[in-house]
C-alpha positions as CSV (number, residue, x, y, z in Angstrom):
1,M,-133.8,53.4,-185.4
2,F,-136.3,50.8,-184.3
3,V,-136.1,47.6,-182.2
4,C,-137.1,44.1,-183.5
5,C,-140.1,42.8,-181.5
6,Y,-138.6,39.3,-181.5
7,C,-134.8,39.4,-181.1
8,G,-134.4,42.9,-179.7
9,G,-131.9,43.9,-182.4
10,A,-131.7,47.6,-183.5
11,V,-133.0,48.0,-187.1
12,H,-133.7,50.7,-189.6
13,R,-137.1,51.1,-191.2
14,E,-135.7,50.2,-194.6
15,C,-134.4,46.8,-193.6
16,S,-137.4,45.7,-191.5
17,T,-141.2,45.3,-191.8
18,E,-144.1,46.6,-189.7
19,A,-144.7,44.3,-186.7
20,S,-148.2,42.8,-186.5
21,K,-150.3,42.8,-183.4
22,E,-149.5,39.1,-182.9
23,Q,-145.8,39.7,-183.2
24,I,-145.9,42.6,-180.7
25,A,-147.8,40.4,-178.3
26,Y,-145.0,37.9,-178.3
27,K,-143.3,39.7,-175.4
28,P,-145.3,41.3,-172.7
29,A,-142.7,44.0,-172.4
30,N,-143.5,45.1,-176.0
31,K,-146.9,46.3,-175.0
32,D,-146.0,50.0,-174.2
33,F,-143.4,50.4,-177.0
34,S,-145.3,49.4,-180.1
35,M,-144.5,52.6,-181.9
36,H,-140.8,51.8,-181.7
37,L,-141.1,48.1,-182.8
38,R,-140.5,46.5,-186.2
39,A,-139.7,42.9,-187.4
40,C,-136.1,42.5,-188.7
41,F,-135.4,40.6,-191.9
42,Q,-134.4,37.5,-189.9
43,C,-137.6,37.5,-187.8
44,E,-140.2,38.9,-190.2
45,A,-141.4,35.5,-191.4
46,I,-142.1,34.3,-187.8
47,N,-145.8,34.0,-187.3
48,K,-145.9,32.2,-184.0
49,P,-144.1,32.8,-180.7
50,V,-140.6,31.5,-180.5
51,R,-139.9,29.6,-177.3
52,L,-137.6,31.5,-175.0
53,V,-134.6,29.9,-173.6
54,D,-135.7,27.8,-170.6
55,E,-133.8,28.2,-167.3
56,K,-133.0,24.5,-167.5
57,T,-131.3,25.0,-170.9
58,R,-129.8,28.3,-170.1
59,P,-126.1,28.4,-171.2
60,K,-123.7,28.3,-168.3
61,D,-121.1,31.0,-168.1
62,N,-117.5,30.1,-167.4
63,V,-114.1,31.7,-166.9
64,R,-113.0,31.3,-170.5
65,R,-116.0,33.3,-171.8
66,A,-115.6,35.9,-169.0
67,A,-111.9,36.4,-169.7
68,Q,-112.6,36.8,-173.4
69,R,-115.1,39.5,-172.6
70,A,-112.7,41.2,-170.3
71,L,-110.1,41.3,-173.0
72,S,-112.4,43.5,-175.1
73,L,-111.3,46.2,-172.6
74,K,-107.6,45.5,-173.1
75,D,-106.8,48.9,-174.4
76,E,-108.0,50.4,-171.1
77,F,-106.2,48.1,-168.8
78,P,-102.6,48.8,-167.6
79,P,-100.1,46.2,-168.7
80,K,-100.0,44.2,-165.5
81,I,-103.8,43.7,-165.5
82,K,-103.9,43.0,-169.2
83,D,-101.1,40.4,-168.9
84,E,-102.9,38.7,-166.0
85,I,-106.1,38.4,-167.9
86,V,-104.3,37.1,-171.0
87,S,-102.7,34.4,-168.9
88,I,-106.0,33.4,-167.4
89,R,-107.6,33.3,-170.8
90,Q,-104.9,30.9,-172.0
91,L,-105.2,28.6,-169.0
92,A,-109.0,28.6,-169.3
93,E,-108.8,26.8,-172.6
94,K,-108.1,23.6,-170.7
95,Q,-109.9,24.6,-167.5
96,P,-112.9,26.6,-168.6
97,D,-114.8,26.0,-165.3
98,S,-111.9,26.4,-162.9
99,P,-113.1,28.3,-159.7
100,E,-109.5,29.2,-159.0
101,L,-109.1,30.9,-162.4
102,L,-112.4,32.7,-161.9
103,V,-111.2,34.1,-158.5
104,R,-108.0,35.4,-160.3
105,L,-110.1,37.0,-163.0
106,K,-112.5,38.7,-160.7
107,K,-109.6,40.1,-158.7
108,A,-107.8,41.4,-161.8
109,V,-110.9,43.1,-163.0
110,L,-111.7,44.5,-159.6
111,N,-108.3,46.1,-159.3
112,F,-109.1,48.2,-162.3
113,F,-112.6,49.3,-161.4
114,Q,-112.2,49.7,-157.6
115,S,-109.4,51.2,-155.6
116,N,-108.3,49.5,-152.3
117,L,-109.6,52.5,-150.4
118,S,-113.1,52.2,-152.0
119,L,-113.2,48.5,-151.1
120,S,-112.8,49.4,-147.4
121,L,-115.6,52.0,-147.6
122,L,-118.4,49.9,-149.2
123,K,-120.5,46.9,-148.7
124,K,-123.5,45.3,-150.4
125,D,-126.8,44.7,-148.6
126,H,-130.4,44.0,-149.2
127,I,-132.4,47.3,-149.3
128,A,-135.9,47.0,-147.9
129,S,-137.1,50.2,-149.7
130,K,-135.9,48.7,-153.0
131,A,-138.0,45.6,-152.9
132,N,-135.2,44.0,-150.8
133,G,-132.9,44.0,-153.8
134,I,-129.2,44.5,-153.6
135,G,-127.8,48.0,-152.9
136,V,-124.5,49.5,-151.8
137,V,-124.2,51.0,-148.3
138,A,-121.3,52.8,-146.5
139,A,-119.2,50.4,-144.4
140,Q,-117.8,53.5,-142.7
141,D,-118.2,57.2,-142.9
142,I,-117.4,58.4,-146.4
143,P,-116.2,62.0,-146.9
144,A,-117.7,64.2,-149.7
145,F,-115.8,64.0,-153.0
146,T,-114.5,60.5,-152.5
147,V,-114.2,58.4,-155.7
148,I,-116.4,55.4,-155.1
149,G,-115.5,53.4,-158.2
150,V,-115.5,53.2,-161.9
151,Y,-118.6,52.0,-163.8
152,P,-117.7,48.7,-165.6
153,G,-119.4,47.4,-168.6
154,Y,-118.9,46.7,-172.3
155,M,-119.8,48.9,-175.2
156,D,-123.2,47.7,-176.4
157,A,-124.8,49.8,-179.1
158,L,-128.1,48.0,-178.7
159,S,-128.1,48.8,-174.9
160,G,-127.7,52.5,-175.9
161,E,-130.6,52.3,-178.4
162,Q,-132.9,50.7,-175.8
163,A,-132.0,53.4,-173.3
164,K,-132.9,56.1,-175.8
165,I,-136.5,54.8,-176.4
166,G,-136.9,53.8,-172.8
167,R,-136.7,50.4,-171.3
168,P,-139.8,48.7,-169.7
169,V,-137.7,47.7,-166.6
170,P,-134.4,48.8,-165.1
171,K,-131.2,47.1,-166.4
172,Y,-127.6,46.9,-165.2
173,A,-126.4,49.4,-167.8
174,L,-125.3,53.0,-168.2
175,M,-126.4,54.0,-171.7
176,D,-123.9,52.1,-174.0
177,L,-122.1,50.4,-171.2
178,N,-123.7,47.1,-170.5
179,C,-122.9,45.1,-167.3
180,A,-125.4,42.3,-167.6
181,D,-126.3,39.3,-169.8
182,Y,-129.7,38.6,-171.5
183,Y,-131.2,37.7,-168.2
184,N,-130.0,40.9,-166.6
185,D,-127.5,39.1,-164.3
186,V,-124.3,41.1,-163.8
187,F,-121.5,39.5,-165.7
188,V,-119.5,37.2,-163.4
189,E,-116.3,39.2,-163.9
190,F,-118.0,42.3,-162.6
191,A,-119.8,40.6,-159.7
192,D,-117.3,42.0,-157.0
193,T,-117.4,45.6,-158.2
194,F,-119.8,48.1,-156.6
195,A,-120.8,50.6,-159.2
196,P,-123.5,48.5,-161.0
197,F,-125.3,47.9,-157.7
198,I,-125.7,51.5,-156.6
199,N,-129.4,52.2,-156.8
200,E,-131.4,55.1,-158.3
201,P,-133.1,57.1,-155.5
202,N,-136.7,56.5,-154.7
203,E,-139.2,59.3,-155.0
204,S,-138.6,60.5,-151.5
205,E,-134.8,60.2,-151.7
206,T,-132.0,62.4,-153.2
207,S,-128.8,61.2,-154.7
208,N,-125.6,61.5,-152.6
209,C,-123.3,60.5,-155.5
210,A,-122.7,61.8,-159.0
211,W,-121.0,60.9,-162.3
212,I,-117.6,62.3,-163.2
213,Q,-115.1,61.8,-166.1
214,E,-111.7,61.3,-164.6
215,P,-109.0,62.7,-167.0
216,H,-106.9,59.5,-167.0
217,R,-109.9,57.3,-168.1
218,V,-111.0,56.8,-171.7
219,E,-113.8,59.1,-172.8
220,G,-117.1,57.7,-171.6
221,R,-115.7,55.5,-168.9
222,L,-117.4,57.3,-166.0
223,S,-116.6,57.2,-162.3
224,I,-118.8,57.7,-159.3
225,I,-118.0,60.3,-156.6
226,S,-119.7,61.1,-153.4
227,V,-121.1,64.7,-153.4
228,K,-121.8,64.9,-149.7
229,D,-120.7,63.2,-146.5
230,I,-122.2,59.8,-146.3
231,K,-122.7,58.2,-142.9
232,K,-121.9,54.6,-142.0
233,D,-124.8,52.2,-143.1
234,E,-126.3,55.0,-145.3
235,E,-127.2,53.8,-148.8
236,L,-125.3,55.2,-151.7
237,L,-127.7,56.6,-154.4
238,I,-127.1,58.0,-157.9
239,G,-129.3,59.2,-160.7
240,Y,-129.2,57.3,-164.0
241,G,-130.6,60.2,-165.9
242,P,-134.0,61.1,-167.5
243,L,-134.1,57.9,-169.5
244,Y,-134.2,55.6,-166.4
245,P,-137.7,53.9,-166.3
246,R,-139.4,55.6,-163.4
247,S,-142.9,56.8,-162.6
248,Y,-141.9,59.9,-160.7
249,P,-139.8,63.0,-161.3
250,F,-136.2,62.6,-160.4
251,R,-134.3,64.9,-158.0
252,Y,-130.5,65.0,-157.9
253,V,-128.4,66.7,-155.3
254,R,-126.6,69.8,-156.4
255,L,-122.9,69.3,-156.9
256,C,-121.1,71.9,-154.8
257,V,-117.4,72.4,-154.7
258,P,-115.8,73.3,-151.3
259,S,-115.4,77.0,-152.3
260,C,-119.1,77.6,-153.0
């Protein structure tokens, strides 16, 4: 599989053409990935840069779109949450920008991905060692082997393909599970969850959390668990695997069961 240098779509060699130097230069992020790039049949005739969407014309998200996205996970939701989101989606036809409906939607989604206990254990904060970006810290002491939350996201084959060849920058995604839009802003319905905001450890740090597959979740819907005692105000850290774009070797804490 290859990636189109213009639209970013996953393509086969047979249904694409070799990308020219000018086409590859269209996006600065293409520079280090030229061997993986082609031009898809829709973009191969383009011989000049296509203007990217300007922030001023960026489409505005709303609760109707968010509820529709959330319903793509309806087979995972328990009946109560599913019925609530269906109701919100119907009401949003006439009130697509309703802040009240958005609050209801975010709460319904949150109830699936975060337990009430986890909500009392966590808070978001700016992390100086992560370029002052958002991270997750302990609101109180967290014992080892506590389930922190479930990683949200929608199945996105392109996200998985991009991960396999290596992304130029980090993205709010876990392989095929994508949590963010084109601009890498977390989807509004996931904004109150915590899992997408848990950072990868820096070179001098070690993970204090790990991925697990809970038996009552669908295959591939991973949860995060603490693997050591985490002190209040300590940042939660988890490794996103060898495909995460980093310039240093990754080191993960060894998962040790109480009997070891």
